[in-house]
N, C-alpha and C positions, 0 to 999 in steps of 0.2 A: 311438933311435926307429926302428922299422922303416919302410922306404920301399918303394914300388912304382913302377916306371918303366913308362910306357905310351907308345906312339906313337899319335897321333891324326891322322887325315886329315880335313880340313875341306873341305866342298863348295866348289868354285871356287878352291881353293888348290893349287898344285903341291907345296909343301913339306909334310912331315909334322912335326907339332909334338910334341916330347917333353914329356910331363907327368909330374911326380913327385908322388905322393900319399902322405900319411902319416896318422898317427892323428888329427890335427886335421881332416883332410878326411873321415875315416871318421865321427868324432863329428858333424860338420856334416851328413853324409848321413843318419845315424841320426836326428838331430833333425828334419830336413826330412821324412823319409819315415815316421817313427814305427816303424821296424824295427830289428832287431839285426843288425849285420854278421856276427856270429859264428853266429847261428842260421839265417840265410837262405841258401837256395840261390841264388847270384848268377846273374842273367841278364845278357845282353849290355846290355840297357837299364840295369840297375843299375850295371854297370861303366862305362858311358858317363856316367851321372850322377855317379859317383865321380870320374871324370876331370874333369868340369866343376868340381867343388869345388876340386880341386887347381889347375886352370888359373886359376880366378877368384882364388884366394888368392895365386898367384904373379904375378898381373897379366898373364897370357897371353891372357885373354879378358875382355871387359868387358860382355858381354850377360848376359841372364838364362838360366835353365835351359831354358826353352822354345825360345829362339833356338839355344842350344847343341845341343839334340836335333834341331832342324831342319837344322843345318849340319854335324853330324858324319856323315861317311861311314862311317868304321870306327875301331875302337879295337883295337890289337894289344898284347898283353902282351909286353914285351921283356925283362923280368927276373923271376926267380922271386919269388914272394911269395904272400900269402894271397888276393889278388884274382883268383881264377880263376872264370870263368863256368861254369855248368853246361850241360846239354843245350841245343843251339841252338834247339830248338822252344819253349822257355819264355822268352819275351822280354818278357812283360808288355805286349804291344801294339806293340812296335817291334822290328824285326830289323835286324841288320847283315849285309852280304854276307860 
């Protein structure tokens, strides 16, 4: 199973959390959003949502998606994979610095 490793910085925390996402998280994201991971141009917001599903599955975060989106400062891709965001301006309403 292909995995994607991301670093996530949460508001108010000094440490960066390493989140590993895989196909289970992609399928969960697709079901939640009603979108296809393969056909969508990923935005930073979508990448942040995907990181949420990985963190929640691994027990690294126990809140809901809305709280996650409020607390995440940035998501940085740290390993090559298919989860690469597209143009910075297409964020679906939320941007990361």
